[in-house]
Wavefront OBJ file of the C-alpha trace (Angstrom):
o trace
v 94.732 83.631 77.217
v 92.977 82.284 80.318
v 93.776 78.689 79.291
v 97.421 79.585 78.753
v 97.527 81.372 82.121
v 96.232 78.269 83.870
v 98.818 76.162 82.073
v 101.637 78.549 82.954
v 100.613 78.529 86.621
v 101.510 74.843 86.666
v 105.031 75.643 85.581
v 107.868 76.011 88.049
v 111.441 77.137 87.471
v 112.852 76.518 83.997
v 109.675 74.794 82.796
v 107.656 77.891 83.669
v 110.108 80.065 81.724
v 109.727 77.852 78.651
v 105.947 78.123 78.873
v 106.228 81.910 79.035
v 108.259 81.889 75.822
v 105.733 79.690 74.021
v 102.591 81.220 75.557
v 103.578 84.742 76.702
v 101.202 86.122 79.320
v 99.617 89.538 78.967
v 99.969 92.346 81.491
v 97.710 91.469 84.419
v 96.409 95.061 84.633
v 95.884 96.413 81.098
v 95.967 92.974 79.378
v 98.308 94.194 76.647
v 101.696 92.751 75.783
v 104.250 92.724 78.593
v 107.031 93.647 76.175
v 109.406 96.050 77.886
v 107.961 95.273 81.308
v 108.308 92.606 83.949
v 106.867 89.160 84.545
v 103.407 90.505 85.408
v 103.102 94.146 84.308
v 103.915 95.838 81.016
v 106.372 98.726 80.960
v 103.620 101.364 80.782
v 101.783 99.993 83.825
v 105.056 99.730 85.733
v 105.738 103.414 85.075
v 102.252 104.345 86.327
v 103.043 103.070 89.843
v 103.891 106.169 91.862
v 105.388 106.573 95.322
v 103.733 108.352 98.226
v 105.966 111.333 98.888
v 106.057 114.206 101.370
v 104.318 116.236 102.539
v 102.553 113.584 104.587
v 101.550 112.997 108.179
v 104.654 112.431 110.286
v 102.876 109.678 112.220
v 100.675 107.619 109.886
v 102.176 108.687 106.550
v 98.930 109.693 104.852
v 99.498 112.410 102.220
v 98.784 115.951 103.387
v 95.248 117.065 102.698
v 94.804 120.125 100.509
v 93.467 121.950 103.568
v 97.046 122.110 104.845
v 98.492 125.050 102.921
v 102.027 124.757 104.269
v 102.349 121.562 106.354
v 105.336 121.616 108.675
v 107.935 118.879 108.602
v 106.469 116.987 111.553
v 102.797 117.852 111.162
v 100.147 115.309 112.157
v 96.892 114.767 110.300
v 93.530 115.320 111.973
v 93.071 111.577 112.532
v 96.393 111.193 114.340
v 95.663 114.208 116.504
v 92.425 112.519 117.611
v 93.651 108.929 117.894
v 96.874 107.498 119.217
v 98.382 104.647 117.218
v 100.662 102.206 119.016
v 103.342 102.506 116.327
v 105.662 105.509 116.105
v 105.611 106.005 112.359
v 104.062 104.433 109.262
v 105.037 104.745 105.616
v 103.727 103.114 102.437
v 105.312 102.702 99.026
v 102.299 103.822 96.996
v 98.537 104.363 96.919
v 96.363 101.273 96.871
v 94.880 101.637 93.412
v 95.380 100.893 89.727
v 98.359 98.710 88.780
v 99.798 98.422 92.292
v 96.447 97.215 93.656
v 96.178 94.655 90.850
v 99.720 93.471 91.501
v 98.981 92.945 95.208
v 95.700 91.157 94.402
v 97.495 88.839 91.995
v 100.197 88.227 94.602
v 97.778 87.248 97.378
v 94.594 85.866 95.878
v 95.974 84.126 92.790
v 98.726 82.542 94.891
v 101.555 84.093 92.896
v 104.582 84.637 95.170
v 106.617 85.250 92.025
v 105.056 88.731 91.909
v 107.768 89.728 94.392
v 110.164 89.732 91.446
v 108.213 92.671 89.968
v 107.720 94.382 93.335
v 111.356 94.192 94.493
v 112.741 96.903 92.124
v 110.056 99.344 93.286
v 110.995 98.686 96.895
v 114.682 99.228 96.150
v 113.937 102.561 94.436
v 111.594 103.628 97.218
v 114.021 102.989 100.061
v 116.895 104.550 98.117
v 114.957 107.816 98.178
v 114.098 107.786 101.882
v 115.857 109.997 104.408
v 114.805 107.867 107.403
v 117.427 105.635 108.953
v 116.614 102.147 110.214
v 120.075 101.317 111.477
v 119.895 98.628 114.183
v 116.202 97.983 113.448
v 114.856 94.444 113.110
v 112.390 93.602 110.350
v 109.248 91.848 111.630
v 106.337 90.708 109.401
v 102.706 90.863 110.539
v 101.850 87.138 110.441
v 98.860 85.342 108.993
v 96.875 82.917 111.109
v 98.256 79.438 110.414
v 95.086 78.135 108.729
v 95.065 81.053 106.296
v 98.738 80.595 105.522
v 98.131 76.892 104.895
v 95.310 77.729 102.472
v 97.381 80.391 100.674
v 100.589 78.286 100.857
v 102.712 81.333 101.722
v 102.654 84.419 103.949
v 102.812 87.548 101.786
v 103.968 89.750 104.667
v 106.912 87.451 105.305
v 107.976 87.618 101.638
v 107.726 91.417 101.668
v 109.626 91.576 104.980
v 112.373 89.327 103.644
v 112.848 91.638 100.657
v 112.854 94.711 102.907
v 115.519 93.104 105.118
v 117.627 92.260 102.066
v 117.245 95.740 100.578
v 118.131 97.585 103.790
v 120.675 95.074 105.058
v 118.719 94.502 108.282
v 118.138 91.319 110.302
v 114.812 89.546 109.782
v 113.112 88.525 113.041
v 110.482 86.158 111.668
v 108.468 84.304 114.304
v 108.840 87.029 116.917
v 105.172 87.952 116.473
v 102.506 85.244 116.241
v 98.849 85.439 115.269
v 96.848 83.448 117.802
v 93.313 84.196 116.683
v 91.676 83.779 113.282
v 89.722 87.035 113.134
v 86.764 87.849 110.935
v 87.611 89.727 107.761
v 88.281 93.342 108.630
v 86.539 94.319 105.386
v 83.251 93.221 106.938
v 83.640 95.709 109.778
v 81.730 98.936 109.116
v 83.539 101.271 111.513
v 87.054 101.809 112.762
v 85.902 100.866 116.270
v 84.558 97.535 114.998
v 87.837 96.844 113.221
v 89.841 97.623 116.348
v 87.591 95.325 118.410
v 87.819 92.562 115.810
v 91.624 92.542 115.767
v 92.095 92.976 119.533
v 94.040 90.117 121.073
v 94.923 88.588 117.704
v 98.701 88.682 118.305
v 101.183 87.549 120.883
v 104.953 87.921 121.219
v 106.649 84.538 121.489
v 110.010 85.765 122.784
v 109.494 88.864 124.939
v 113.051 88.453 126.270
v 114.354 89.117 122.750
v 112.006 92.058 122.216
v 113.206 94.206 125.115
v 114.660 97.427 123.702
v 114.395 96.178 120.114
v 113.650 98.788 117.420
v 111.308 97.221 114.882
v 110.340 97.841 111.267
v 106.905 96.159 111.098
v 105.866 94.956 107.638
v 102.476 94.304 106.043
v 100.991 94.505 102.556
v 98.227 97.134 102.778
v 97.291 99.712 105.402
v 93.766 101.084 105.528
v 92.665 102.174 109.005
v 95.865 101.064 110.731
v 93.988 98.823 113.175
v 95.994 95.661 112.468
v 99.473 97.168 112.520
v 98.571 99.230 115.581
v 97.403 96.133 117.475
v 100.570 94.271 116.484
v 102.687 97.252 117.553
v 100.838 97.430 120.882
v 101.757 93.838 121.718
v 105.392 94.444 120.759
v 105.494 97.596 122.896
v 104.023 95.700 125.847
v 106.843 93.185 125.415
v 109.377 95.995 125.758
v 110.078 96.978 122.156
v 111.599 100.396 121.475
v 110.649 102.349 118.348
v 108.188 100.703 115.974
v 108.022 101.921 112.399
v 105.573 100.427 109.897
v 106.081 99.841 106.184
v 103.397 98.583 103.806
v 103.415 98.196 100.057
v 100.245 100.240 99.692
v 98.018 102.677 101.542
v 94.269 102.952 100.984
v 93.552 106.659 100.728
v 90.365 108.522 101.695
v 88.485 110.424 99.041
v 85.883 112.632 100.647
v 84.278 110.495 103.345
v 85.080 107.205 101.603
v 88.261 105.171 101.988
v 89.195 103.771 98.597
v 90.795 100.508 99.546
v 90.171 96.783 99.868
v 86.881 95.416 98.673
v 84.592 93.607 101.086
v 84.614 90.510 98.884
v 88.313 89.693 98.915
v 90.519 92.084 100.809
v 91.389 92.310 104.480
v 91.054 95.847 105.797
v 93.935 96.500 108.159
l 1 2 3 4 5 6 7 8 9 10 11 12 13 14 15 16 17 18 19 20 21 22 23 24 25 26 27 28 29 30 31 32 33 34 35 36 37 38 39 40 41 42 43 44 45 46 47 48 49 50 51 52 53 54 55 56 57 58 59 60 61 62 63 64 65 66 67 68 69 70 71 72 73 74 75 76 77 78 79 80 81 82 83 84 85 86 87 88 89 90 91 92 93 94 95 96 97 98 99 100 101 102 103 104 105 106 107 108 109 110 111 112 113 114 115 116 117 118 119 120 121 122 123 124 125 126 127 128 129 130 131 132 133 134 135 136 137 138 139 140 141 142 143 144 145 146 147 148 149 150 151 152 153 154 155 156 157 158 159 160 161 162 163 164 165 166 167 168 169 170 171 172 173 174 175 176 177 178 179 180 181 182 183 184 185 186 187 188 189 190 191 192 193 194 195 196 197 198 199 200 201 202 203 204 205 206 207 208 209 210 211 212 213 214 215 216 217 218 219 220 221 222 223 224 225 226 227 228 229 230 231 232 233 234 235 236 237 238 239 240 241 242 243 244 245 246 247 248 249 250 251 252 253 254 255 256 257 258 259 260 261 262 263 264 265 266 267 268 269 270
């Protein structure tokens, strides 16, 4: 199937659809037939993608630890009580593992923007079940550095942000935030302090006059330590932004003392 996958990657539009009919691709996660599923995942793997639901930390959105017997509505996790993020609230669609992790990997590292077609229904279902209101918010993607975007040929955060804006009926403020420094991979940083230092000064706000008083829904693909989205939020706040909420497709979750998230070989830790 690898030969057929390479052939199908050459296809675009109607030609790509014809190739899929002749050489149907397997599910990218379990490698079985995609019958009953989408363009990239089979129906079973689609159903295994679960949402992160309350109770979770009111600030960073991490699920409540079992040590919290009866977490209150606005409780904060131990990390948020010790450290102050620059954003006001962060939420993620699901945990960064299994089929969702594979889908995001395929999206970014195999240069497959078409994966958004499989992701979009999950986003619609997720936001339909949220009680938060983002009325009068602007959707802003966390940008890639221009050389990385040129190599990848697209900015995954922009594509996610565009779908979020469409789903929620909000304006998309692309270009408001700009990445001015090509940082080292966050995955190479061993501590949270190193990650924060690495990402410091990586963003600037191009139109601070537009940002004044603006409530922002900041969008990225994966959140691990929160260093990247917090740095981006800090620059927006300094430019006069109001509330800043964060949404990511996935959240790397800690198990014991280990954060199960992006690998050092391929993934950016944010």
